[in-house]
C-alpha positions as CSV (number, residue, x, y, z in Angstrom):
1,M,16.8,-70.8,41.4
2,R,20.5,-71.2,41.4
3,K,22.5,-72.2,44.4
4,N,25.6,-70.1,45.3
5,R,28.5,-72.5,45.5
6,D,31.8,-71.6,47.1
7,G,35.0,-73.6,46.1
8,F,36.3,-75.4,43.0
9,T,34.8,-78.2,41.0
10,F,36.5,-81.6,40.9
11,I,37.6,-81.0,37.3
12,E,39.2,-77.7,38.1
13,L,41.2,-79.4,41.0
14,L,42.3,-82.2,38.6
15,V,43.5,-79.7,36.0
16,V,45.5,-77.7,38.6
17,L,47.1,-80.8,40.2
18,S,48.0,-82.2,36.7
19,I,49.7,-78.9,35.8
20,I,51.6,-78.9,39.1
21,G,52.7,-82.6,38.5
22,I,53.9,-81.9,35.0
23,L,55.9,-78.8,36.1
24,S,57.4,-80.8,39.1
25,V,58.6,-83.6,36.8
26,V,60.2,-81.2,34.4
27,G,61.8,-79.3,37.2
28,I,63.2,-82.4,38.9
29,A,64.6,-83.7,35.6
30,A,66.3,-80.4,34.9
31,F,67.7,-80.4,38.5
32,V,69.1,-83.9,38.2
33,D,70.7,-83.1,34.8
34,Y,72.2,-79.9,36.3
35,S,73.5,-81.8,39.3
36,R,75.2,-84.4,37.1
37,K,76.9,-81.7,35.0
38,Q,78.1,-80.0,38.1
39,A,79.5,-83.3,39.5
40,L,81.6,-83.7,36.3
41,S,82.7,-80.1,36.3
42,T,83.7,-80.3,40.0
43,A,85.7,-83.4,39.5
44,T,87.5,-81.8,36.5
45,L,88.3,-78.7,38.5
46,E,89.6,-80.7,41.5
47,L,92.0,-82.6,39.2
48,S,93.0,-79.3,37.5
49,T,93.7,-77.8,40.9
50,V,96.0,-80.8,41.8
51,L,97.9,-80.3,38.5
52,Q,98.2,-76.5,39.3
53,V,99.6,-77.3,42.7
54,A,102.1,-79.7,41.2
55,K,103.1,-77.0,38.7
56,S,103.5,-74.2,41.2
57,R,105.4,-76.3,43.8
58,S,107.8,-77.5,41.2
59,Q,108.4,-74.0,39.8
60,S,109.0,-72.6,43.3
61,Q,111.0,-75.7,44.2
62,V,109.1,-76.2,47.4
63,K,110.1,-79.6,49.0
64,P,107.8,-81.4,51.4
65,E,108.8,-80.6,55.0
66,S,109.1,-84.2,56.1
67,G,109.3,-87.8,54.9
68,W,111.8,-89.8,52.9
69,P,113.1,-89.3,50.2
70,C,112.6,-85.6,50.0
71,S,114.0,-84.8,53.5
72,V,117.5,-85.9,52.5
73,N,117.6,-85.5,48.7
74,S,117.2,-82.8,46.1
75,L,113.8,-82.2,44.5
76,D,113.3,-83.3,40.9
77,G,109.8,-82.2,40.6
78,Y,106.1,-83.1,41.3
79,R,104.2,-85.9,39.6
80,V,100.4,-86.4,39.2
81,T,99.6,-90.1,38.5
82,I,96.3,-91.6,37.5
83,T,96.4,-94.8,39.5
84,S,93.0,-96.4,38.5
85,D,89.7,-95.5,36.8
86,K,88.7,-93.4,39.8
87,D,91.9,-92.5,41.7
88,Y,94.8,-90.2,41.3
89,K,97.7,-89.0,43.5
90,L,100.2,-86.1,43.9
91,S,103.8,-87.0,44.6
92,A,107.0,-85.2,45.2
93,V,109.9,-86.7,43.3
94,C,113.3,-86.5,45.0
95,A,116.4,-88.3,43.6
96,G,114.1,-90.4,41.4
97,N,111.9,-91.6,44.3
98,D,108.2,-90.7,44.9
99,Q,106.8,-89.4,48.1
100,T,103.0,-89.5,48.0
101,L,101.5,-86.3,49.3
102,D,97.8,-86.7,48.5
103,T,95.5,-89.3,47.1
104,K,92.0,-88.4,45.7
105,S,89.1,-90.3,44.1
106,L,86.5,-89.2,41.6
107,P,82.8,-89.2,42.6
108,T,80.4,-92.1,41.8
109,N,79.6,-92.6,38.1
110,I,82.6,-90.4,37.0
111,T,85.8,-92.1,35.7
112,F,89.0,-91.5,33.8
113,S,89.4,-92.7,30.2
114,Q,91.2,-96.0,29.5
115,D,94.7,-94.4,29.1
116,K,96.3,-93.5,32.4
117,P,98.8,-90.7,31.8
118,T,101.3,-89.5,34.4
119,F,102.3,-85.8,34.4
120,F,105.7,-84.8,35.8
121,F,106.4,-81.2,36.4
122,R,110.2,-80.6,36.5
123,S,111.5,-78.2,39.2
124,V,114.9,-77.2,37.8
125,S,114.5,-77.2,34.0
126,G,110.8,-76.3,34.1
127,G,108.2,-77.8,31.8
128,A,106.1,-80.9,32.1
129,D,105.2,-84.1,30.4
130,E,102.6,-83.5,27.6
131,G,99.3,-85.3,27.6
132,T,95.5,-85.2,28.0
133,I,93.3,-86.7,30.6
134,T,89.6,-87.4,29.8
135,I,87.1,-87.5,32.6
136,Y,83.7,-88.7,31.7
137,G,80.3,-89.5,33.3
138,Y,76.6,-89.1,32.7
139,G,77.0,-89.0,28.9
140,Q,79.5,-86.1,28.9
141,A,83.3,-85.8,28.8
142,K,85.8,-83.1,29.9
143,C,89.4,-83.0,29.0
144,I,92.4,-81.5,30.8
145,G,95.4,-80.9,28.6
146,V,99.0,-80.3,29.8
147,T,101.6,-78.9,27.3
148,S,105.4,-79.3,27.5
149,A,105.5,-75.7,28.7
150,A,103.3,-76.8,31.7
151,V,100.2,-74.9,30.5
152,I,97.1,-76.6,31.9
153,S,93.8,-76.2,29.9
154,L,90.2,-77.3,30.4
155,E,87.9,-78.1,27.6
156,T,84.8,-80.1,26.7
157,C,85.7,-83.1,24.5
158,A,84.1,-86.1,22.8
159,I,83.3,-89.2,24.8
160,P,85.9,-91.9,24.1
161,T,84.4,-94.6,21.7
162,S,86.1,-97.4,23.6
163,V,84.2,-96.7,26.8
164,P,80.4,-96.8,26.9
165,P,78.6,-94.1,28.8
166,T,77.1,-95.0,32.2
167,P,73.7,-96.7,32.1
168,T,72.0,-93.9,33.9
169,A,73.4,-91.4,31.5
170,M,72.2,-93.3,28.5
171,G,68.6,-93.3,29.6
172,K,68.8,-89.7,30.6
173,Q,70.5,-88.6,27.4
174,S,68.0,-90.3,25.1
175,A,65.1,-88.8,27.1
176,L,66.5,-85.2,26.8
177,E,67.7,-85.3,23.2
């Protein structure tokens, strides 16, 4: 005579819990990777926005409302300066002197490349200083290019060889590839 048992065996429960555990680990790893990519993309877009603001203000010849030197001098243009591995600023340039309008920092584990370009957008003659900014983090790199005609472009680029990727990105990258 066979007993009627309700419920699951211990083996069945172990199999189900193992499957849930494996799916959770894969899901968390994918989410962390996605979050890191988004942090890099967001930092790149924020810097691109600052460059666009400098470009549009210089083209429309909008001077800051207050502060020396722009309150008493003519506007030369706007400058975006990379001040360190993580910081950049937007300045109005009047009569050759800078008036800092905004300072921003990159998120944790995201930095600029070794070269620190400065981009000047001229207000009267138009145009800008050419150059490329490389922002990298988590084993990836994004570039922002500025042409002499003040065209700003975003693109994925190679990681600079002179700068090693962050330690957390190295472990993650080798595990995913």
